[in-house]
N, C-alpha and C positions, 0 to 999 in steps of 0.2 A: 415382710408378712409371713414368711415361712417359719418364723420363730413361734408363731401362734397356732393353736389348734384350729381346725377348719371352721368350727362354729364361730370362733372369735374373729376369724378373717371375714366371714360373711357379715357379721355384726358391724365390723369396721366399714365395709363397703356400704352397708345400709345407712350407717350414720353419715358418711360422706355425702350420699345422695340427699338424705333428709336435711342436712345442714344447708346444702345448696338451694333446695326447694323452699324451705321455710323462711328464707330471707325475704321472700316476696309475699306481701299480704294477699295478693291476688290468688295465690295458690294455697291458702290456708285450708280450703275444703277438699283439696286433692287427696285421694286415698293412696297411701303408699303400702304396697304389698310386701311380704317377706321376700328376701333375695332367693332366687332359684339356684341351688347348688350345681356344681359341674362334676362330671365324671367322664373320662379320667382327669386327674389333676396334673399329670406330667405326660410328656410325649404326645401332646395334642395339637401343637401349633402348626398349621398347614402353610403358613407363609412367614418368612423371615426377611426383614429389610435391615441390613447390617452395614455398619461403617467399616471401611478398610483403611489402614495406615501402614504401609509397608507390608509386613507379613502378619500384622495384627488384624483380626476380624472380630468385631464386637459392637459395642454401643458407646456413645459419649457418656462419661461420668456426669451425673446430673449437675447442671449449672456450669459446665466447662465444655471445651472441645478436646479434652483428653480421651482417647479411645481405649476402652478397657477390653482386653481380649477375653473371649468367652468360649474356650474349647469345651466340648461336651455339654453344651447347654441342654438341660433336661426338659425344657418346655417344648422343644421341637419334636415333630414326628420323626421316626427313625429315618425315613427317606430324606426329609429336609436336612436333618442333622448330618447324614452321610454326605450329602452334596456340599454342605458348608465346610465340613472337614476336608473333603477332597479339594475344594478350591484353596483352602488354607495351605495344604501341602504343596500346591503349585506356585504359591506366592514366594517372592514378588514377581509380577510380570514385567515385561520390558516397556511398560507404560504406566502412568499413575492411575491406579484404580481407586475411586472415591468410595465405592460401596457395591453391595450386591443385593439383589432381590430374588429370593428363591421361593417358588410357588409349587405346592404339591398338586398332582392330578391323580387319576385313578391308576395309571400304569408307570408313573415316574415323576420327574420334576422339571419345571422350566426355570431357567436362570437368566437374569438380566444383569449385565455389567453397567454400573453407574459411573460415568466418566465425564470429564470436561469436554467442551465443544471441539477443541482442537486435536483430540486424541487420534492417532493414526488408525485409519480403517484397516490397513493391512495387518498391523500388529493385533488389533482386536480380533480379526478373523482367524489368525493363527492361534490365539489363546482359546477361542471358542472351539476350534477343531481339536486342540489338545485336550481340553476338558471333556468333550464328548467321547473321545477315543479312550481315555483312561477311566471314565465313569459312565458306563452305558445307561445308568438310571436317569441321566440328564437327557431329556427328550429334545430340547432345543435351547439355544442361547441367543439372547437379544442384547441390544445396547440402547441405553437412554443417555442422551447427552445433555449436560446442564451447564449454564453459565458459571464461570469459576467462582463467583462470590454469592451464588444463589443460596438462600436459607433452606431450600428444600433439597432433599437428597435425590428424589426423582426429578428428571428434567423433561426432555422432549418425549413424544410418543415413541415407545420402544420399536426398534427396527431389527428384524431377524438377521442374525449373523450365520447361524448354522442349525439345521434340523427344523423341528416343528415350531410354528408360531402360536399354537394353541393345542389343548388336549382335553378330553372329556374328564369331568369331575362330578361325582355324585355325592350330594350332601347327606342323603339318608337312603338306606336300602329300600329298593322298590320305587323310589321317587325319580323324577326326571333328572337328567344330567344337564349341566351347563358346561361351557368351555372355559377352562382356565386360560387366561390371557395375561401375558406380561404387563405389569403396571396397573392391572385392574383390581379393584377392591374385592376382598373376600373376608368373611368373618373368621376370626382366628381359630375358634374351636368348632370343629364340624358337628360334634354332638350338641353343643349349645345352639349352634346355628339352626339345626333341625328343630330344636325345641322352640326357638324364636319364631321360625316360620309357622310352626303349628299354632303358636299363641296368636300370631297376626291373623292367620286364617280363621281361627275360632272367633276372634273379636269381630272380624268383618262379617262372618256368617251370622253371628248373633245380632249385630246392629242392622244389617241389610236384609235379613230374612232369607239367608242363603247366598251363595256366590254365583250360581248359574246365571250368566248374562249380565251380572252386575259390572258396571264400568269402574275400573280401578286404575288410577294414575299412580305410577311409582316413579319418584324422583331419586336421583343418585343411585340408579339401578345396577351399576357395575356391569358385570357380564351376565346378569339376569337370573341368578339362582332363585330368588324369591318370585320374580315375575313368572318364570316357567312353572314354579310350584303352584301359584295361584291360577295360571292358565290351565294347568292339568286338573284343577278343581272346578273348572267351568267359567271362571271370571273372564270378562273382556278387558284385557290388560293393555295399557299403554306404558311402555318403559322408556325412561328418559335418562340419558347420561351424556356428559360432554366428552367422555373418552370414546372416540369413534371405534377403535378396535374392539372394545368390549361390546358395543352395540352390534357391530357386524357379527361377532361371535354368537351373540344372543339370537340373531336372526337365523344363523346356520343351525344352532341347536334346536330352535323351535321347528324349523323345517324338517330336520332329521327325525323329530319325534311326532310330527303331525300336530303340533300345537300352534294356535293362533295368538300372536303377540304383535301389537303395533309398536313401532319404535320411533324414537326421535333422538338423533345424535346432536344434542345442543345443550347449552346451560339451562338450568332449571328456570331462570327468569324468562327465557325465550319460550319454553314450553308452556309455562303458566299464562302467558299472554293470550293463548287461545281461548275462545269463548265456548268451546264445546263442553257441555255439561258432563260431570262425573259424579258417581255416587260416593266414592271415597278416594282419599289421597294418602299414599304412604311415602314418608320421607326418611332417608337414612344418610344425613350429611356427614362430612368430615368433622374433625374435632372442633374446628372453629365455629361450627353450627350453621344456622340459616342466616343469610344476609337479611337486613331489614326489608329490602325490596321483596325478597322471596316470601317473607312472612306476610307482607301486605297482600301480595298476589294470591297466596294461599287462602287468606280470608275472603278475598273478593271472588274467588271461584265458588265459594259457598257450597262445599260438599256436605254430605250428611255426616261424614266422619273424617277426622284426620288421625292417622296413626304415625307417630314419630319414634324413630329409633336413634339413640344417641350414645356415644362412648364418653361424653364429657358432661358430668352433672352441672357444672357451672354454666356452660353455654346452653344446655338444655333448659335450665331454670330461667335464664335470661330470655330465651325464645318463647317459652310458655307464658311468661309474664306479659310480653308484648302481645302475643296472640289473645290473651285474656282481654286486653283493651280493644282488640279488633273483633271480638264476638265469638271466640272459641276458647272454651275452658277445659283444662286438663282434668278429667274425672278420676283417672287412676294411673298409677305408675307401677310397673313390674321390673325390678332390677334383676339382671341375670349375671352370673359370674362367668363372663366370656373369656377372661384371662386369669385363671387360678394362680395363686401365690404372688399376685401383684395387687396394687391398690386400684387398678382399673375396674370399672363396673359399667356394663351395658344396661340401658334402660329402655323399656317399651312404654310409651306414653299414649293414652287414648284421649282424644279431644273431641268434644261435641259442641254444636252451636249453643250459644248462651248470650244473654244480654251483656254488652260491654261492661267490664269491671268499673265500678264507680270511682270517681276521683277522690283522693284523700284531702279532707279539709284540714287546714292548719289554724285558721282563725276566721271568724265572721262577726260582723256587726250589722247595723241597719243600713250601712252604705256599701259595704264590699265584703268579698270573701277572698281569703288567701288559700290557694290549693297547692299541693305538691305535684308539679307537672312531671309525668313520666317521660322517659326518653322516647324519641321516634314519633311522638304525637305532636303535630303542629299546633300552635296556639290558636290559630284561626283556620278556616277551611282553605285547603290548597288542592289544586287540580288532581295530582296523582295520589292523594290520600283520601280514603273513604271515611276516615274518622278524624276528629280533631278535639282539642281540649275545650274549646268554647261550647261545643255540643254537649260534652260531658258536664260542664258547669251548669248549663241550662237545664239539665236533668235534676239538679239539686233543688230541694224545696225552697221556694221563694226567689229563685234566680232565673225564672223563665225568660226574662228580658236582659240578662247579663251581657256586658260588653267588656273587652279587655282594657285594663288601664295601661298595660305595657305588654311587650311580647318577648318570649324567649325563642331562640332558634330551635328547629326541629330536634337537633341532636343534643340540646341542653336540657337538663332536668332541674327541679327545685322550685323555689317559691315563686308563684305567679299570682298577680292580683287581678280581680274582676269586679267591676262596679255592678251594683244591683240593677241599675238602669242607666241609660245614656246621660241623664241629667247630672249624674254624680261624677262623670269621668274627668271633667276639667279640674275640679277641686282636688280629686285624688291624684291626678297626674302632677299637679303642682306640689302637693305634699310629698309625693314620691321623689320628685327632683330635689327637694330640700332635704330628703332623708339620705340614707346610706345603704348601698348594696354591697354585699360581700359574696364572692364566688370562691369555690375550691377548684383548683386546676392542677393536673399532674403535667409538669413540663419536662422536656428532655434535658438531661444534664443536671449539674449541681449549681444551684444559685446561692448567693450570699444569704445570710439570715434574714435580711430585710433590704428593701430598696424602693426606688421610685423611678418609673420609666416616664420620661418626658419626650414625646415625639408627636409632632403635628401629623394629622391623618386627613387624607382626602375624604370629604363627605359631600356627596352630591356635586362633585366637580370642584369644590372649594376646599382649600387647605385650612384646617381648623386645629386650634391647639387641643392637645389631649395629654393627660397624665394619668398614670395608674400606680398606686402604691401597692406593695405586696409584703407579705411576711411568710417566710418558709415555715410551714407547720412541722414537717419532718422530711428526712431523706428516705426514699423508697428505692432500694438498690442504688443505682447510680443516678437516679432522677429525683426531682423535687416536687413534693406536694405543697402548693402555695395557697395562701388566702389572698385573693386579689381584690382591691377596692378601686374601681374606676372612678375618677373624679369628674368625668363627664359621661355622656352616653352615646359616644360615636359608634357607628356601625362596626360590629366585630372588634371593638376596641381592645379587649383583653387578648384575643387571639392574635391580632395584628401586632400589638405591642410586644408580646413575648416572642413571636416569630421574628420581629425586627431586631431583637438583641441576641438572636441565635439560640433561643430556648423555646421552640414552638410547643404548643399544647399537644400532647400525644393524642393520636387519633384524628387530628384535624386534617381532613382531606383537602381543604382549600389552602391553608397557610402552613401546614405542617410538613414534616419530612416523610416522603413516601416509604423509604426503607424501614424507618422506625415504625410507621403505622402498620406496614405489612407484618412486621415481627410481632407487634403487640396484638394484632388480630389473630394471627396463627397460634401464638404461644399463650396469650393471656385472655383471648376472647373479647378484646376491646373493639367494638364495631361502631363507635361514634366518637365525637370529640369528648375528651375527659374534662368536662366543664359542668359545674353544678352550682346553681344559685342557692347558696347555703343560708343566707340571712338577709333580711330587710329590716332596717330600723326606721320607724316613722315617729313623728310627733303629732299626737292627736289631742286636741284641747289642752295643750301644754304638758301632756304626759307622754313619755317615751313608750313606744310599743315595739317590741322585738319579736319578729316572726322568723322561725327557723325551720329548715327541712334537713333531716339527717342525710348523710351522703347516700346517694342512690345505690340500691343493692348491687346492680351490675358493676358499678365503679368500685364498690367495696370488694367485690369478688376479684376484680383485676388487681387491686392492691394485695389481696391475700395470695393470689397466684404468684405475683412478682416477689413477694416476701418469702414465699416457700422456696423459690428458685435460689434465693440468696442464702437462706438458712439451711438448705439441704446439704448434708455431708456428701463428699465426693469420693469415698473409697470405692473399690470394686464392688458392684452389686452382687447379691446372691445369684448364683448361676441359674437357679430354677425360676427366677423372676426377672428375666432379662430379655424381653422382647417388646418391640413397639406395638402399640395398640392398632396402628394403621400405617 
């Protein structure tokens, strides 16, 4: 990005966001504002999470586990850069160091060593003392231990080895301070963070008629920079985060400044289960976005406003699309350049209550309608879901008495048939059994160009014959996008068959591979089974009828993300654009 003038960089970020959002028809009316520029463009980054290999300190080259050394990275603030360089000069330690997390505060920096679980405590303590002795700007050193094969660099809650375990950090002059805490989230650019806080406060004040006494729930609050800012403006804030040290620090910062903030050290799902009413909810999740359950609970709390902050346009668009079907529509998006000279873009989304998005019709006649089922919406009512596809179909003109001809799993998208009235179901179900269903699935690993899986499956306690034909549509990285044609209709037939031959459908929580699923959720935003009902072929009055649904936008985005990882070159990145978003 540094090869382009700044206006072109902002235009590129704007285009990335627009491409992600416009995939979804539900978001066609959402207003996209121009990207807010950043100043300064270098020397701004208040946190650096870096990988260590021997004496090399840097980042993984994209798509690999090769560590690229980054001496003199121009993105880091002078304090953070000095601490990183100081650690580099002390390497290698007499224990394997996997990474470092350096966090700026008002008077210095906090350093966290990232190591494997079995690393010697004595050697860690010696390294911490040496670092603080030689570099007084290091206020404290902590350690976070991680399982050896963990995909995440950060592991357990950091434990203090030497010095301070927290330090005051002020986002904007004259504003409240929060405590910088090892391992807790912070926005990369202090100036843009202040601008973001101001924008959020302005949106809330406008929508709620002021902030004084308004009940605001903030999820993923970190160590509370935004919560404290809103409390200072008079809001009655409840801050939620699963990172207990950050929440403890928030309480201490609030008490020290005479601010009232209620806190909840728990996952967002737990906090949202409360029935206490709120006026607005603010969410700022990690790159993987909101889980489907959090999205459902957000809508069920029925606030007057939802404000969402995201560093990942793809998962933001996915989440906004689902929320549109749950009765909350994104009215506007404000992109902010939180990490200049990189492709990253932060986005502020404002959602308001609205009628659930209408379902997309693919075909209709006097007997039935075929619709494109969105993911995460059950075909028929289910206890934990306030919305379902049947209710959406019954809102269509002429289908007030509609009933499903067949069902798709909650996590499956694509073609789904509904009879206009119950009397038509038996005939349509018979026609469907005699027809052909085709699904698109992304399965782990490389499959032959085509094949047939013949494996009996237990169905209602009885072993029944089952066979599934497939054709590989394309290879996506090291995985296979297949078109699967089940020859029967056994429960979860496609998912069970591919899992049975060692190539489970990616994202399948029941039959799939947990490690692969975690990686695809974290890296590519896949929060469901990668299974899409792409085509149904029926014979009506002797004439073939083909009904098709294009690949769901969230699955299209997963393939795009996976393809980018493979296509991306892996030379050393520009040193000015070399820091993680989170």
